[in-house]
N, C-alpha and C positions, 0 to 999 in steps of 0.2 A: 504493500500500500504506500509506504514511504517513497518507494521508487517511482510510482505513478505520480505522486504529488510533486516530486522533484521535476519530472518531465513537464508537468502542467505549468509549474512556476516558470521554467525556462521559456516555454512557448509564449506565455503571457508577457514576459519581460521583453522578448524579441519583438512582439507585435507593438508594444508600447514605444519601444525605441524607434521602430520604423515610422510610426505615426508622427512622433515628435520631429524626426528628421525631415519628413515630407512637408510638415507645416512650416518648418524653418526655411526650407528652400522656397516654398510658395510665397513666403513673406518678402523674399528678396526680389520677386518678379514684379515688373510694373503692371498695374491693373488699369486698363483703359476701356472705356465704354465704346461699343461698336458704333460706326457711323450709321446715320439714319437709313442710308440706302440698303443696309444689310437686313433691315427689318421688313416684313411683309406689310404693305400699306393697302388700305381699302381704296378701291377705285369706284367712285360714285358716278362716273360719267355715263355708264351703260346700265345702271340699275343695281339692285341688291345682288350680292353674291360674288361680285367681281373683285379681284385684287391685282395689284401690280406685281408682275414677275420681277423679283429683285434684280436690279441692275439694268432694267429696260423700261420703256414707256408702253409696253404691251400689257393689256388687262386680260386676265384669265378667269373663267368661271368653270368650276368642276361640279357636275351634278350627276345624279343617278336615281335609279328606282329599282325596286324588286317587286315582282308580281307573283302571287301564289293563287292559282286558279283551281276551282273544283267544279266540275261540270257533269250534268246529267242529260241524257239524250233519249228521245223516243221517236219512232217512225211508224207510219201506217200508210196503207195504199199499195201501189204497185212497186214502190221501192226502186225507182230508177237509179241505176248505177252508171253514170256517164264517165267518159274519159278514163276508163280503166283498161280497155283492150283495144284502144285505137279504132274503135268502131262507132264512136259517138252514141253510145247508149243502147247497145243491143242486148245487154244483160238485164235480167229482172231478178229481184230477190226480195224476200219478206224479212221482217224483223226476226232474226234468228240468233243462235248462240254464238255466231262468229262476229257479231257486232258489239262494240264496246258501248254499253249503256251508261257507263260512268268513266270519267278520266280525270287525272290530276296533271297539272302542268305548272312549272316554275320558270320565270324569266327574269333576268337581271340586265339592266342597261346602265352604262356610264358614258357621259359626254364631256367634251372639252370645247369650250367656246372662247377663242382668243381674238381680241380686237385691238387694233392700233389706229389712232387718228393720224393721218398723214396729210401733207399739203395738197394732195390730189383727191382726198376723200377717205372714207373709212375702209380699212383693210381688215377683213374678217376671215377666219377659218373655223369650221365647225366639224367635229368628228364625234360619232356615237357608235359604240359597239354593243352588241347584245349576245347573251348566251341563254339558250333554252334547254331545259332539262325535260326529257320525255314529252316532246311536242304533241299537242292535241290535233288529230286529223279531223277535217270537216266531216267526212262521210262515216267516220267511226268504224271503218272496216279494216284499217291497216294498223299494224303494230309499229309504232314510231318510237320505240325505246331508244335511249341513248341521249347524248348531249350534242348540241349544235352551236357553233359560234359564227357570227356573221357581222358584216358592216351594215349598220342601219342608215347612216348618213356620213358623207365625207365630201365637203365642198369648200371652195374658196370664193369669197365675194370681195370685189374691189370696185368702188363706185357703183356703176350699174351692171358690172359683169358678174355672172355666176358660172363657175366651172366645177364639175365634179359629179358626185352622186347625191342627187337631191330630188325633191318632189317634182313631178312633171308640172310644167306651167299650164297644162290643159286642166281646167277645172279649178276648184276652190279649196279642195281638201287640204288641211294642214294639221298641225299639232293641236289646234283648238276645236276641231270638229271630228265627226266620226266617233262620238263619245259612247261607243258600245264595247262590250267585252267580246261577244261572239257574233252579234247580229251583223249581217252583211251590209255593206255601204255601196250601192250601185252608182258610183261616180268615179272619176279618175283619181285614184289614190296611190298610184305606183311611184316608187322611188327608182329613178333611172339615171343613167350617165348622160350628161347634157353639157352644152355650152350655150349660154343665154346672155342677152343684154336687155336691160330694162331702162327705158327712157322716162325720166320724171319731168312732167310738164307743169308741175305745181298744182295747188288746190286739190290734191289727192288724185290727180289724173295721171296714169302711167300706161305705157305700152311696152310689151315684151315680145321679142323674137327669140325663139329657142330652137336649137338644133339638137335633137335627142336620138339616142341609140335605138334604132328600130327593133333590135332584138329584144329590148325590154318591153316592147309594145305588141308582141306577137300573141295571137290566139289561134291555135291550130290543133284542137282536140281531135279532129278527124284526120287531117293531113299532116301528121307529125313528121313522117318520113318522106313527104312529097313536096315539101317547101324548100325552095332554093335559098342560097346564102344572101345575106344583105348586100345590096349594091349601093343604095342611097339612104342616108339616115332620114328620120322623120323630121318634118318642119312644123313647128307649133307657134301660134301667135295668140296673144291675149291682150285685150284692152280692158282696163279696170279703173273704176272710180271709187274712192274710199272717202267717206265723210263720217261725221259724228253719229249720224243715224244708222250707219251700216255701210254696205258696199254692194256694187253691182259689177258684173264682168261678163264679157262675151269672149269666146275663144274658138279656134279652128285648128285642125291638124291635117297633114297629108302623110299617108303611109304607103310605101311600096310593098307589094307582095308578088312573089315569083315562084314558078314551078321549079322543081329540082331537075338535075341533069338527066335523070332516068325517065322523066315524064314527057310524054308527047301528047299535044303540042307544047313546046317550050314557049312560055309567054311571060311577059312582065306587065303588071297592071298597077294602077294607083287606087288606093282607097282614101277615104276622107272621113272626118268627124267635125261636127259643129256643136256648140253648146252654150249655155248661158246659166248664170248663177246670181241669186239675190240673197243678201244677208241683211236682216233687220235686227238691230239691237233693241232689247226690251228693257228700258232703264228702270222700270218699277221693281225689278228683281235683280239681285246680284248675278252678274254674268248671264243675264237673260238674253236669249237669242232665238231667232227663227231663220233657218237657211234652207233654200230649195235649189236643187241643181237638176238640170235637164240636158240631155244630149241625144244626138242622132248620128249614126255611123253607117257607112257602106264600105265594106272591106277593111275596116279598122275597128273591130269590135272591142278591143282592149280599152278604148276610150269611153266605153259605156260603164266601165267598172265590172265587166263580166267575170273577171278573175275572182271577184268576191262571191260569185254565185256558186251553187253546188253543181250546176250543169255545165259550166264553162261554155266555150263556143269556138267558132272557127272563122278566120278572116276570109277563107275561100273554100270552095267545095267543087266537086265534079257533078255536073248536071246531067240530065237524061239525054241531052243533045251531044254529049261527048266532049264538051268544053268545060271550062271552069269559070265560076262567077264568085263575086264577093258576097259574104253574108251581110244582111242588113238588120238594123235594129235600133231601138231607142230605150232609154231608161230615165227614170226620175227618182230622186231621193229628197226627202224633207226631214228636217230635224228641228225639234222644239226642246229647249232645255234651259236650265238655270238653277240657282240656289234659292229655294223657297223659304229657307230658314238658315240661321247662322251655321249650323252643322249639317244641314240636309240639302241635297241636290237631287235632281231628277232629269232624265232625258227620254224622249219618245222619238223613235225613228221609224218612218215608213218608207219602203222602197219597192219599185217595180221595174222589171226588165223584160223586154219582148224582142225576140230575134226571129228572122225568117230566112229560109233557104229554099228559094223557088226551084222547082223541078229537081229536087234532091234525088240523085241516083235514079232508080226506076220506080220509086215508091210515091211519087207525087211531091207536093210542096210540104216542107217540114217547118213547123213553128215550135219554138222553145220559149216558154214563158215561166216567170217566177216572181212571186211577190213575198214580201217579208214585213213583219211588224215586230219591233223590239221596244221594250220598256225596261228602265232600270232606275234604281234608287241608290244614292250614294250617301253614306254617313261618314263624317269626319270625326274620328275618335279623338285625336289630338292633331296639332299641326303636322302635316307630313305623313299621316297615317289614315287611310280610308278603307272602308269595306263597302263593296258594291254587290247588290243582288240584282240579277237580270233574268228576264224570260224572253225568248224569241220564238215566234211561230213563222214557218216558211211553207208555202205551197208551190209546187212546181208541176208543169205540164209539158209533155212533148207530143205533138200531133204527128201522125204517120211515122211512128217509130218502128224500125225493123225488128221483127220478133219471130223466132223459130219455135213453133209450138212443141215439136218433138224431133228426135233424131231422124234424119232422112226426110223430113218434111220441109217443103219450100218456105222461105221467109214470107211473112205477111206484114202488112202495115196496120198498126193499131195505135190508139191514143193511150197514154200512160199518165197517171196522176199519183202524186205522193204528198204527204203532209209530214212535217217535222216539228217537234217541240224540243226546245233546248233551254235549260235553266242552270243557274249556278251562282257561285259566289267568288268574288275576287277580293283579296286582301292586298293592298298596295302601300308600300313605303316609298316616299320620295324625299330627296335631300339635295 
């Protein structure tokens, strides 16, 4: 025991000596306060959350969010399953044990917004990346286990120039609208690679010309392997007026579609889309708004927001005359929302999309229609933490759908209808 006590005394003595020596040496060192530039300073020029990057005049904002989703799903009717065998909906199935009636999903996003005021105008770069764990598939038939990481936005803005991966300038959808968890939004909401210039004429009046990657605007549910490579990018134009009462915009787009090398006849054709949007602010409630978007397309169905629908669509198809034509259609979406109490908000979204394919194959004219109604309620638990409950009803119809009644029996044309209910909860943390 005395031996252990001796070792303990020696160790304590050595530690005390080292501490005293370090303190004496530190006392001999000069103590200076760091220059102000070494400290992170608040940047108030661009709103809350920005700070100066030390040693520069660039302001940076780092933000993010985490979404935890829990969803339930039910289907009735014919159970159209389109875009699964490259045949534009020749499969039928009922609600069965292969369909996921419930699913969980988690998504995380982080963004970096850097801004510098220069003598030629504002220089801005924005980047957002997201990771998704076990993504939820729309039709509830595919097992989508695993994690995915992708770029949500990545663009540069300088004066009126926008270059990079950003929202298409066709339409009005942005981070403020499309306030649904799962409900479809039949309007242009794509993020695409683009190069655009916006001219500001004052008094809220702007005009934009955007050259956009046509590959990001393709819809080819039927002709997946029969569409040729991109030759000319899409051209998009928008005129917009923004005032205190709201905003109004009109837009147009041109989209080229081409047959593949193996298809005869080899042809190049142009499709187009036109649309208009109206936003009305409702000042009697916090963030109150009503927005309606409508668009028509011929050979450019992506601009209808058809990618948000369950049935998808196709820019062109082979007709009964042996040639190929562009699919036509129109869509409209309206959203009413706002905060009706300090901690409560709600959104109601109605949407309809209608596409036609005249003389489709040998089965006559085909029409694909879908409408959806979504409602949700958002409760803010504390600042930055919300929980949302949502219910969506969707009805879809395909006229003259190819259907094989039994093996060895020739295909017949018939109409098919299905109804879908989807509900769930989202817990979201933003910072």
